[in-house]
PDB file as gemmi writes it, atoms N, CA and C in Angstrom:
CRYST1    1.000    1.000    1.000  90.00  90.00  90.00 P 1                      
ATOM      1  N   MET A   1       0.846  -1.158   0.000  1.00  0.00           N  
ATOM      2  CA  MET A   1       0.000   0.000   0.000  1.00  0.00           C  
ATOM      3  C   MET A   1       0.902   1.234   0.000  1.00  0.00           C  
ATOM      4  N   GLY A   2       0.651   2.238  -0.788  1.00  0.00           N  
ATOM      5  CA  GLY A   2       1.497   3.417  -0.869  1.00  0.00           C  
ATOM      6  C   GLY A   2       0.800   4.649  -0.329  1.00  0.00           C  
ATOM      7  N   TYR A   3       1.566   5.512   0.277  1.00  0.00           N  
ATOM      8  CA  TYR A   3       1.054   6.761   0.816  1.00  0.00           C  
ATOM      9  C   TYR A   3       1.909   7.890   0.283  1.00  0.00           C  
ATOM     10  N   SER A   4       1.303   8.915  -0.196  1.00  0.00           N  
ATOM     11  CA  SER A   4       2.042  10.082  -0.658  1.00  0.00           C  
ATOM     12  C   SER A   4       1.944  11.157   0.411  1.00  0.00           C  
ATOM     13  N   ILE A   5       3.100  11.618   0.884  1.00  0.00           N  
ATOM     14  CA  ILE A   5       3.157  12.597   1.957  1.00  0.00           C  
ATOM     15  C   ILE A   5       3.952  13.785   1.468  1.00  0.00           C  
ATOM     16  N   LYS A   6       3.401  14.973   1.581  1.00  0.00           N  
ATOM     17  CA  LYS A   6       4.076  16.174   1.123  1.00  0.00           C  
ATOM     18  C   LYS A   6       4.426  17.036   2.332  1.00  0.00           C  
ATOM     19  N   THR A   7       5.703  17.405   2.434  1.00  0.00           N  
ATOM     20  CA  THR A   7       6.143  18.278   3.514  1.00  0.00           C  
ATOM     21  C   THR A   7       6.546  19.614   2.931  1.00  0.00           C  
ATOM     22  N   THR A   8       6.177  20.698   3.589  1.00  0.00           N  
ATOM     23  CA  THR A   8       6.486  22.033   3.107  1.00  0.00           C  
ATOM     24  C   THR A   8       7.107  22.836   4.234  1.00  0.00           C  
ATOM     25  N   VAL A   9       8.280  23.396   3.972  1.00  0.00           N  
ATOM     26  CA  VAL A   9       8.963  24.231   4.954  1.00  0.00           C  
ATOM     27  C   VAL A   9       9.524  25.436   4.214  1.00  0.00           C  
ATOM     28  N   GLY A  10       9.545  26.614   4.855  1.00  0.00           N  
ATOM     29  CA  GLY A  10      10.059  27.827   4.223  1.00  0.00           C  
ATOM     30  C   GLY A  10      11.547  27.758   3.937  1.00  0.00           C  
ATOM     31  N   VAL A  11      11.986  28.535   2.954  1.00  0.00           N  
ATOM     32  CA  VAL A  11      13.386  28.589   2.544  1.00  0.00           C  
ATOM     33  C   VAL A  11      13.957  29.942   2.944  1.00  0.00           C  
ATOM     34  N   PRO A  12      15.145  29.973   3.586  1.00  0.00           N  
ATOM     35  CA  PRO A  12      15.718  31.259   3.989  1.00  0.00           C  
ATOM     36  C   PRO A  12      16.140  32.099   2.789  1.00  0.00           C  
ATOM     37  N   GLN A  13      16.115  33.422   2.945  1.00  0.00           N  
ATOM     38  CA  GLN A  13      16.464  34.338   1.865  1.00  0.00           C  
ATOM     39  C   GLN A  13      17.968  34.534   1.732  1.00  0.00           C  
ATOM     40  N   LYS A  14      18.689  34.619   2.844  1.00  0.00           N  
ATOM     41  CA  LYS A  14      20.131  34.858   2.846  1.00  0.00           C  
ATOM     42  C   LYS A  14      20.860  33.589   2.431  1.00  0.00           C  
ATOM     43  N   LYS A  15      21.894  33.721   1.611  1.00  0.00           N  
ATOM     44  CA  LYS A  15      22.610  32.564   1.096  1.00  0.00           C  
ATOM     45  C   LYS A  15      24.065  32.565   1.577  1.00  0.00           C  
ATOM     46  N   ASP A  16      24.352  31.912   2.696  1.00  0.00           N  
ATOM     47  CA  ASP A  16      25.720  31.622   3.053  1.00  0.00           C  
ATOM     48  C   ASP A  16      25.815  30.116   3.257  1.00  0.00           C  
ATOM     49  N   SER A  17      26.971  29.597   3.659  1.00  0.00           N  
ATOM     50  CA  SER A  17      27.146  28.149   3.687  1.00  0.00           C  
ATOM     51  C   SER A  17      26.193  27.479   4.658  1.00  0.00           C  
ATOM     52  N   GLN A  18      25.907  28.108   5.800  1.00  0.00           N  
ATOM     53  CA  GLN A  18      24.962  27.508   6.734  1.00  0.00           C  
ATOM     54  C   GLN A  18      23.552  27.530   6.166  1.00  0.00           C  
ATOM     55  N   ASP A  19      23.188  28.625   5.493  1.00  0.00           N  
ATOM     56  CA  ASP A  19      21.861  28.715   4.908  1.00  0.00           C  
ATOM     57  C   ASP A  19      21.687  27.732   3.761  1.00  0.00           C  
ATOM     58  N   ILE A  20      22.758  27.467   3.019  1.00  0.00           N  
ATOM     59  CA  ILE A  20      22.676  26.477   1.944  1.00  0.00           C  
ATOM     60  C   ILE A  20      22.405  25.111   2.547  1.00  0.00           C  
ATOM     61  N   GLU A  21      23.084  24.787   3.668  1.00  0.00           N  
ATOM     62  CA  GLU A  21      22.835  23.513   4.325  1.00  0.00           C  
ATOM     63  C   GLU A  21      21.411  23.451   4.846  1.00  0.00           C  
ATOM     64  N   GLN A  22      20.915  24.542   5.429  1.00  0.00           N  
ATOM     65  CA  GLN A  22      19.546  24.558   5.928  1.00  0.00           C  
ATOM     66  C   GLN A  22      18.552  24.440   4.792  1.00  0.00           C  
ATOM     67  N   THR A  23      18.837  25.069   3.666  1.00  0.00           N  
ATOM     68  CA  THR A  23      17.962  24.970   2.504  1.00  0.00           C  
ATOM     69  C   THR A  23      17.910  23.536   2.013  1.00  0.00           C  
ATOM     70  N   MET A  24      19.062  22.889   1.983  1.00  0.00           N  
ATOM     71  CA  MET A  24      19.105  21.508   1.542  1.00  0.00           C  
ATOM     72  C   MET A  24      18.340  20.613   2.509  1.00  0.00           C  
ATOM     73  N   LYS A  25      18.389  20.928   3.814  1.00  0.00           N  
ATOM     74  CA  LYS A  25      17.685  20.127   4.798  1.00  0.00           C  
ATOM     75  C   LYS A  25      16.192  20.386   4.766  1.00  0.00           C  
ATOM     76  N   LYS A  26      15.763  21.617   4.465  1.00  0.00           N  
ATOM     77  CA  LYS A  26      14.366  22.007   4.554  1.00  0.00           C  
ATOM     78  C   LYS A  26      13.765  22.212   3.168  1.00  0.00           C  
ATOM     79  N   GLN A  27      13.761  21.206   2.377  1.00  0.00           N  
ATOM     80  CA  GLN A  27      13.199  21.311   1.047  1.00  0.00           C  
ATOM     81  C   GLN A  27      11.764  20.809   1.050  1.00  0.00           C  
ATOM     82  N   THR A  28      11.005  21.273   0.093  1.00  0.00           N  
ATOM     83  CA  THR A  28       9.680  20.719  -0.132  1.00  0.00           C  
ATOM     84  C   THR A  28       9.876  19.457  -0.955  1.00  0.00           C  
ATOM     85  N   ARG A  29       9.358  18.372  -0.453  1.00  0.00           N  
ATOM     86  CA  ARG A  29       9.565  17.116  -1.177  1.00  0.00           C  
ATOM     87  C   ARG A  29       8.314  16.267  -1.073  1.00  0.00           C  
ATOM     88  N   ASP A  30       8.141  15.436  -2.042  1.00  0.00           N  
ATOM     89  CA  ASP A  30       7.068  14.450  -2.034  1.00  0.00           C  
ATOM     90  C   ASP A  30       7.697  13.117  -1.665  1.00  0.00           C  
ATOM     91  N   LEU A  31       7.154  12.491  -0.634  1.00  0.00           N  
ATOM     92  CA  LEU A  31       7.640  11.185  -0.217  1.00  0.00           C  
ATOM     93  C   LEU A  31       6.594  10.142  -0.553  1.00  0.00           C  
ATOM     94  N   LEU A  32       7.017   9.072  -1.148  1.00  0.00           N  
ATOM     95  CA  LEU A  32       6.125   7.963  -1.436  1.00  0.00           C  
ATOM     96  C   LEU A  32       6.539   6.830  -0.510  1.00  0.00           C  
ATOM     97  N   LEU A  33       5.686   6.497   0.429  1.00  0.00           N  
ATOM     98  CA  LEU A  33       5.984   5.486   1.430  1.00  0.00           C  
ATOM     99  C   LEU A  33       5.262   4.205   1.041  1.00  0.00           C  
ATOM    100  N   LEU A  34       6.021   3.179   0.722  1.00  0.00           N  
ATOM    101  CA  LEU A  34       5.444   1.893   0.330  1.00  0.00           C  
ATOM    102  C   LEU A  34       5.557   0.928   1.502  1.00  0.00           C  
ATOM    103  N   ARG A  35       4.438   0.301   1.832  1.00  0.00           N  
ATOM    104  CA  ARG A  35       4.405  -0.648   2.943  1.00  0.00           C  
ATOM    105  C   ARG A  35       3.986  -2.008   2.409  1.00  0.00           C  
ATOM    106  N   LYS A  36       4.564  -3.037   2.985  1.00  0.00           N  
ATOM    107  CA  LYS A  36       4.269  -4.386   2.541  1.00  0.00           C  
ATOM    108  C   LYS A  36       2.960  -4.904   3.147  1.00  0.00           C  
ATOM    109  N   ASP A  37       2.684  -4.525   4.388  1.00  0.00           N  
ATOM    110  CA  ASP A  37       1.467  -5.017   5.026  1.00  0.00           C  
ATOM    111  C   ASP A  37       0.260  -4.174   4.634  1.00  0.00           C  
ATOM    112  N   GLY A  38      -0.927  -4.759   4.669  1.00  0.00           N  
ATOM    113  CA  GLY A  38      -2.146  -4.088   4.244  1.00  0.00           C  
ATOM    114  C   GLY A  38      -2.687  -3.125   5.275  1.00  0.00           C  
ATOM    115  N   CYS A  39      -2.517  -3.440   6.559  1.00  0.00           N  
ATOM    116  CA  CYS A  39      -3.045  -2.552   7.593  1.00  0.00           C  
ATOM    117  C   CYS A  39      -2.014  -1.486   7.931  1.00  0.00           C  
ATOM    118  N   TYR A  40      -2.492  -0.343   8.347  1.00  0.00           N  
ATOM    119  CA  TYR A  40      -1.589   0.737   8.685  1.00  0.00           C  
ATOM    120  C   TYR A  40      -2.089   1.463   9.914  1.00  0.00           C  
ATOM    121  N   ASP A  41      -1.150   2.074  10.604  1.00  0.00           N  
ATOM    122  CA  ASP A  41      -1.440   2.869  11.784  1.00  0.00           C  
ATOM    123  C   ASP A  41      -0.841   4.248  11.542  1.00  0.00           C  
ATOM    124  N   ASP A  42      -1.602   5.297  11.783  1.00  0.00           N  
ATOM    125  CA  ASP A  42      -1.110   6.658  11.529  1.00  0.00           C  
ATOM    126  C   ASP A  42       0.148   6.967  12.322  1.00  0.00           C  
ATOM    127  N   HIS A  43       0.234   6.467  13.536  1.00  0.00           N  
ATOM    128  CA  HIS A  43       1.419   6.712  14.369  1.00  0.00           C  
ATOM    129  C   HIS A  43       2.659   6.049  13.761  1.00  0.00           C  
ATOM    130  N   THR A  44       2.493   4.836  13.259  1.00  0.00           N  
ATOM    131  CA  THR A  44       3.611   4.125  12.619  1.00  0.00           C  
ATOM    132  C   THR A  44       4.076   4.854  11.373  1.00  0.00           C  
ATOM    133  N   ILE A  45       3.148   5.340  10.585  1.00  0.00           N  
ATOM    134  CA  ILE A  45       3.504   6.070   9.363  1.00  0.00           C  
ATOM    135  C   ILE A  45       4.235   7.361   9.722  1.00  0.00           C  
ATOM    136  N   GLU A  46       3.751   8.100  10.721  1.00  0.00           N  
ATOM    137  CA  GLU A  46       4.435   9.325  11.153  1.00  0.00           C  
ATOM    138  C   GLU A  46       5.846   9.030  11.626  1.00  0.00           C  
ATOM    139  N   ARG A  47       6.003   7.934  12.375  1.00  0.00           N  
ATOM    140  CA  ARG A  47       7.330   7.569  12.874  1.00  0.00           C  
ATOM    141  C   ARG A  47       8.271   7.224  11.716  1.00  0.00           C  
ATOM    142  N   GLU A  48       7.784   6.513  10.715  1.00  0.00           N  
ATOM    143  CA  GLU A  48       8.611   6.174   9.559  1.00  0.00           C  
ATOM    144  C   GLU A  48       8.996   7.424   8.757  1.00  0.00           C  
ATOM    145  N   VAL A  49       8.052   8.355   8.583  1.00  0.00           N  
ATOM    146  CA  VAL A  49       8.350   9.591   7.851  1.00  0.00           C  
ATOM    147  C   VAL A  49       9.378  10.419   8.615  1.00  0.00           C  
ATOM    148  N   GLU A  50       9.274  10.481   9.934  1.00  0.00           N  
ATOM    149  CA  GLU A  50      10.265  11.214  10.737  1.00  0.00           C  
ATOM    150  C   GLU A  50      11.646  10.578  10.627  1.00  0.00           C  
ATOM    151  N   SER A  51      11.710   9.247  10.630  1.00  0.00           N  
ATOM    152  CA  SER A  51      13.010   8.586  10.511  1.00  0.00           C  
ATOM    153  C   SER A  51      13.611   8.805   9.119  1.00  0.00           C  
ATOM    154  N   ILE A  52      12.780   8.815   8.080  1.00  0.00           N  
ATOM    155  CA  ILE A  52      13.270   9.117   6.729  1.00  0.00           C  
ATOM    156  C   ILE A  52      13.787  10.550   6.680  1.00  0.00           C  
ATOM    157  N   GLY A  53      13.058  11.481   7.319  1.00  0.00           N  
ATOM    158  CA  GLY A  53      13.502  12.872   7.382  1.00  0.00           C  
ATOM    159  C   GLY A  53      14.835  13.024   8.087  1.00  0.00           C  
ATOM    160  N   ARG A  54      15.043  12.279   9.191  1.00  0.00           N  
ATOM    161  CA  ARG A  54      16.339  12.341   9.901  1.00  0.00           C  
ATOM    162  C   ARG A  54      17.466  11.789   9.037  1.00  0.00           C  
ATOM    163  N   ILE A  55      17.185  10.720   8.313  1.00  0.00           N  
ATOM    164  CA  ILE A  55      18.209  10.150   7.425  1.00  0.00           C  
ATOM    165  C   ILE A  55      18.588  11.155   6.345  1.00  0.00           C  
ATOM    166  N   LEU A  56      17.594  11.796   5.739  1.00  0.00           N  
ATOM    167  CA  LEU A  56      17.867  12.770   4.683  1.00  0.00           C  
ATOM    168  C   LEU A  56      18.598  13.995   5.213  1.00  0.00           C  
ATOM    169  N   GLN A  57      18.310  14.423   6.448  1.00  0.00           N  
ATOM    170  CA  GLN A  57      19.021  15.563   7.029  1.00  0.00           C  
ATOM    171  C   GLN A  57      20.492  15.254   7.222  1.00  0.00           C  
ATOM    172  N   ASN A  58      20.809  14.014   7.590  1.00  0.00           N  
ATOM    173  CA  ASN A  58      22.209  13.638   7.776  1.00  0.00           C  
ATOM    174  C   ASN A  58      22.957  13.545   6.455  1.00  0.00           C  
ATOM    175  N   VAL A  59      22.241  13.208   5.399  1.00  0.00           N  
ATOM    176  CA  VAL A  59      22.880  13.016   4.098  1.00  0.00           C  
ATOM    177  C   VAL A  59      22.982  14.325   3.315  1.00  0.00           C  
ATOM    178  N   GLU A  60      21.977  15.185   3.432  1.00  0.00           N  
ATOM    179  CA  GLU A  60      21.907  16.399   2.619  1.00  0.00           C  
ATOM    180  C   GLU A  60      22.653  17.551   3.294  1.00  0.00           C  
ATOM    181  N   THR A  61      23.965  17.555   3.164  1.00  0.00           N  
ATOM    182  CA  THR A  61      24.798  18.636   3.691  1.00  0.00           C  
ATOM    183  C   THR A  61      25.644  19.190   2.559  1.00  0.00           C  
ATOM    184  N   ILE A  62      26.247  20.356   2.792  1.00  0.00           N  
ATOM    185  CA  ILE A  62      27.096  20.970   1.763  1.00  0.00           C  
ATOM    186  C   ILE A  62      28.326  20.105   1.487  1.00  0.00           C  
ATOM    187  N   SER A  63      28.839  19.414   2.501  1.00  0.00           N  
ATOM    188  CA  SER A  63      30.008  18.563   2.278  1.00  0.00           C  
ATOM    189  C   SER A  63      29.653  17.358   1.411  1.00  0.00           C  
ATOM    190  N   SER A  64      28.464  16.772   1.620  1.00  0.00           N  
ATOM    191  CA  SER A  64      28.075  15.648   0.760  1.00  0.00           C  
ATOM    192  C   SER A  64      27.747  16.124  -0.650  1.00  0.00           C  
ATOM    193  N   LEU A  65      27.233  17.348  -0.785  1.00  0.00           N  
ATOM    194  CA  LEU A  65      27.012  17.920  -2.111  1.00  0.00           C  
ATOM    195  C   LEU A  65      28.334  18.073  -2.845  1.00  0.00           C  
ATOM    196  N   CYS A  66      29.348  18.546  -2.141  1.00  0.00           N  
ATOM    197  CA  CYS A  66      30.655  18.748  -2.770  1.00  0.00           C  
ATOM    198  C   CYS A  66      31.333  17.430  -3.107  1.00  0.00           C  
ATOM    199  N   ILE A  67      31.028  16.391  -2.364  1.00  0.00           N  
ATOM    200  CA  ILE A  67      31.578  15.080  -2.694  1.00  0.00           C  
ATOM    201  C   ILE A  67      30.921  14.541  -3.958  1.00  0.00           C  
ATOM    202  N   ALA A  68      29.634  14.782  -4.116  1.00  0.00           N  
ATOM    203  CA  ALA A  68      28.886  14.218  -5.235  1.00  0.00           C  
ATOM    204  C   ALA A  68      28.980  15.050  -6.513  1.00  0.00           C  
ATOM    205  N   PHE A  69      29.309  16.357  -6.394  1.00  0.00           N  
ATOM    206  CA  PHE A  69      29.322  17.242  -7.558  1.00  0.00           C  
ATOM    207  C   PHE A  69      30.680  17.896  -7.739  1.00  0.00           C  
ATOM    208  N   GLU A  70      30.907  18.350  -8.944  1.00  0.00           N  
ATOM    209  CA  GLU A  70      32.065  19.180  -9.259  1.00  0.00           C  
ATOM    210  C   GLU A  70      31.564  20.409 -10.008  1.00  0.00           C  
ATOM    211  N   LEU A  71      32.300  21.507  -9.892  1.00  0.00           N  
ATOM    212  CA  LEU A  71      31.930  22.759 -10.545  1.00  0.00           C  
ATOM    213  C   LEU A  71      32.779  22.922 -11.794  1.00  0.00           C  
ATOM    214  N   ILE A  72      32.122  23.014 -12.929  1.00  0.00           N  
ATOM    215  CA  ILE A  72      32.816  23.248 -14.195  1.00  0.00           C  
ATOM    216  C   ILE A  72      32.643  24.714 -14.525  1.00  0.00           C  
ATOM    217  N   ASP A  73      33.745  25.440 -14.553  1.00  0.00           N  
ATOM    218  CA  ASP A  73      33.731  26.881 -14.832  1.00  0.00           C  
ATOM    219  C   ASP A  73      34.346  27.099 -16.205  1.00  0.00           C  
ATOM    220  N   LEU A  74      33.506  27.353 -17.199  1.00  0.00           N  
ATOM    221  CA  LEU A  74      33.998  27.562 -18.562  1.00  0.00           C  
ATOM    222  C   LEU A  74      34.533  28.973 -18.765  1.00  0.00           C  
ATOM    223  N   ASN A  75      34.274  29.877 -17.817  1.00  0.00           N  
ATOM    224  CA  ASN A  75      34.856  31.217 -17.897  1.00  0.00           C  
ATOM    225  C   ASN A  75      36.357  31.166 -17.644  1.00  0.00           C  
ATOM    226  N   ARG A  76      36.784  30.283 -16.760  1.00  0.00           N  
ATOM    227  CA  ARG A  76      38.214  30.147 -16.414  1.00  0.00           C  
ATOM    228  C   ARG A  76      38.812  28.849 -16.934  1.00  0.00           C  
ATOM    229  N   PHE A  77      37.987  28.028 -17.572  1.00  0.00           N  
ATOM    230  CA  PHE A  77      38.418  26.725 -18.090  1.00  0.00           C  
ATOM    231  C   PHE A  77      39.020  25.863 -16.990  1.00  0.00           C  
ATOM    232  N   LYS A  78      38.286  25.775 -15.845  1.00  0.00           N  
ATOM    233  CA  LYS A  78      38.743  24.978 -14.708  1.00  0.00           C  
ATOM    234  C   LYS A  78      37.607  24.118 -14.192  1.00  0.00           C  
ATOM    235  N   ILE A  79      37.993  23.050 -13.536  1.00  0.00           N  
ATOM    236  CA  ILE A  79      37.047  22.177 -12.848  1.00  0.00           C  
ATOM    237  C   ILE A  79      37.432  22.181 -11.378  1.00  0.00           C  
ATOM    238  N   TYR A  80      36.456  22.525 -10.520  1.00  0.00           N  
ATOM    239  CA  TYR A  80      36.694  22.623  -9.088  1.00  0.00           C  
ATOM    240  C   TYR A  80      36.039  21.448  -8.381  1.00  0.00           C  
ATOM    241  N   HIS A  81      36.780  20.874  -7.427  1.00  0.00           N  
ATOM    242  CA  HIS A  81      36.278  19.757  -6.644  1.00  0.00           C  
ATOM    243  C   HIS A  81      36.152  20.111  -5.170  1.00  0.00           C  
ATOM    244  N   ASP A  82      36.674  21.258  -4.756  1.00  0.00           N  
ATOM    245  CA  ASP A  82      36.729  21.585  -3.331  1.00  0.00           C  
ATOM    246  C   ASP A  82      35.438  22.243  -2.853  1.00  0.00           C  
ATOM    247  N   GLN A  83      35.180  22.088  -1.564  1.00  0.00           N  
ATOM    248  CA  GLN A  83      33.954  22.588  -0.952  1.00  0.00           C  
ATOM    249  C   GLN A  83      33.887  24.104  -0.977  1.00  0.00           C  
ATOM    250  N   LEU A  84      35.005  24.786  -0.813  1.00  0.00           N  
ATOM    251  CA  LEU A  84      35.032  26.244  -0.778  1.00  0.00           C  
ATOM    252  C   LEU A  84      34.579  26.834  -2.117  1.00  0.00           C  
ATOM    253  N   SER A  85      35.104  26.348  -3.211  1.00  0.00           N  
ATOM    254  CA  SER A  85      34.747  26.883  -4.529  1.00  0.00           C  
ATOM    255  C   SER A  85      33.297  26.601  -4.890  1.00  0.00           C  
ATOM    256  N   ILE A  86      32.827  25.409  -4.601  1.00  0.00           N  
ATOM    257  CA  ILE A  86      31.447  25.061  -4.913  1.00  0.00           C  
ATOM    258  C   ILE A  86      30.502  25.860  -4.025  1.00  0.00           C  
ATOM    259  N   GLY A  87      30.847  26.022  -2.751  1.00  0.00           N  
ATOM    260  CA  GLY A  87      30.031  26.820  -1.841  1.00  0.00           C  
ATOM    261  C   GLY A  87      29.969  28.278  -2.243  1.00  0.00           C  
ATOM    262  N   LYS A  88      31.111  28.851  -2.666  1.00  0.00           N  
ATOM    263  CA  LYS A  88      31.129  30.247  -3.129  1.00  0.00           C  
ATOM    264  C   LYS A  88      30.261  30.438  -4.360  1.00  0.00           C  
ATOM    265  N   ALA A  89      30.355  29.513  -5.287  1.00  0.00           N  
ATOM    266  CA  ALA A  89      29.588  29.629  -6.530  1.00  0.00           C  
ATOM    267  C   ALA A  89      28.090  29.556  -6.260  1.00  0.00           C  
ATOM    268  N   MET A  90      27.680  28.740  -5.323  1.00  0.00           N  
ATOM    269  CA  MET A  90      26.255  28.602  -5.021  1.00  0.00           C  
ATOM    270  C   MET A  90      25.755  29.721  -4.115  1.00  0.00           C  
ATOM    271  N   ARG A  91      26.638  30.314  -3.346  1.00  0.00           N  
ATOM    272  CA  ARG A  91      26.246  31.321  -2.367  1.00  0.00           C  
ATOM    273  C   ARG A  91      25.834  32.630  -3.006  1.00  0.00           C  
ATOM    274  N   HIS A  92      26.451  33.048  -4.053  1.00  0.00           N  
ATOM    275  CA  HIS A  92      26.233  34.370  -4.637  1.00  0.00           C  
ATOM    276  C   HIS A  92      25.053  34.380  -5.599  1.00  0.00           C  
ATOM    277  N   GLY A  93      23.902  33.968  -5.129  1.00  0.00           N  
ATOM    278  CA  GLY A  93      22.692  34.046  -5.950  1.00  0.00           C  
ATOM    279  C   GLY A  93      22.659  33.063  -7.097  1.00  0.00           C  
ATOM    280  N   GLY A  94      23.247  31.927  -6.948  1.00  0.00           N  
ATOM    281  CA  GLY A  94      23.223  30.927  -8.009  1.00  0.00           C  
ATOM    282  C   GLY A  94      24.497  30.950  -8.830  1.00  0.00           C  
ATOM    283  N   LEU A  95      24.548  30.104  -9.797  1.00  0.00           N  
ATOM    284  CA  LEU A  95      25.731  29.995 -10.638  1.00  0.00           C  
ATOM    285  C   LEU A  95      25.762  31.117 -11.667  1.00  0.00           C  
ATOM    286  N   LYS A  96      26.962  31.550 -11.991  1.00  0.00           N  
ATOM    287  CA  LYS A  96      27.147  32.555 -13.031  1.00  0.00           C  
ATOM    288  C   LYS A  96      26.968  31.884 -14.391  1.00  0.00           C  
ATOM    289  N   PRO A  97      26.828  32.679 -15.440  1.00  0.00           N  
ATOM    290  CA  PRO A  97      26.750  32.072 -16.778  1.00  0.00           C  
ATOM    291  C   PRO A  97      27.999  31.244 -17.077  1.00  0.00           C  
ATOM    292  N   PHE A  98      27.806  30.130 -17.709  1.00  0.00           N  
ATOM    293  CA  PHE A  98      28.859  29.196 -18.110  1.00  0.00           C  
ATOM    294  C   PHE A  98      29.547  28.544 -16.916  1.00  0.00           C  
ATOM    295  N   GLN A  99      28.846  28.437 -15.794  1.00  0.00           N  
ATOM    296  CA  GLN A  99      29.268  27.615 -14.668  1.00  0.00           C  
ATOM    297  C   GLN A  99      28.234  26.507 -14.521  1.00  0.00           C  
ATOM    298  N   PHE A 100      28.712  25.290 -14.365  1.00  0.00           N  
ATOM    299  CA  PHE A 100      27.810  24.148 -14.313  1.00  0.00           C  
ATOM    300  C   PHE A 100      28.199  23.234 -13.170  1.00  0.00           C  
ATOM    301  N   LEU A 101      27.194  22.667 -12.502  1.00  0.00           N  
ATOM    302  CA  LEU A 101      27.419  21.621 -11.519  1.00  0.00           C  
ATOM    303  C   LEU A 101      27.235  20.284 -12.222  1.00  0.00           C  
ATOM    304  N   ASN A 102      28.238  19.461 -12.124  1.00  0.00           N  
ATOM    305  CA  ASN A 102      28.219  18.161 -12.773  1.00  0.00           C  
ATOM    306  C   ASN A 102      28.237  17.076 -11.700  1.00  0.00           C  
ATOM    307  N   ASN A 103      27.306  16.128 -11.800  1.00  0.00           N  
ATOM    308  CA  ASN A 103      27.272  15.031 -10.860  1.00  0.00           C  
ATOM    309  C   ASN A 103      28.392  14.054 -11.226  1.00  0.00           C  
ATOM    310  N   ARG A 104      29.170  13.641 -10.233  1.00  0.00           N  
ATOM    311  CA  ARG A 104      30.308  12.762 -10.485  1.00  0.00           C  
ATOM    312  C   ARG A 104      29.916  11.301 -10.673  1.00  0.00           C  
ATOM    313  N   ASN A 105      28.699  10.952 -10.357  1.00  0.00           N  
ATOM    314  CA  ASN A 105      28.301   9.539 -10.436  1.00  0.00           C  
ATOM    315  C   ASN A 105      28.161   9.105 -11.862  1.00  0.00           C  
TER     316      ASN A 105                                                      
END                                                                             
C-alpha cells in the first residue's frame, strides 16, 4: 500500500554556507511510502516519515554535495572539486553564466 506525503517548509532568503545547508535540509519534497502489510497505523507512518527525514538531514549537507558534484567553470576553463569553490559559486545568488554543476556519479 502506498502513501504520498508532502512536507512544506520555508526557505531562507540569505545565502551563506549555513543557509545552503539549511535549505538543503528544509526542502519541499514528495515522499512515497510503500508498505508491505495491508493494515496501517497513523502513528507508525508518522514515525517512519520522521526517521526518513532524519536520514535525509544527515545526508543532505554541503560537504556531501561537494563530494557528489564538481563545478565546471567555462569562464576560467577549470574544474573545481573543493567545498570552498562550490560553496562560493552557489552562495552568490546561483551559478554565473557558463558555470555548471556536474554530478560525479
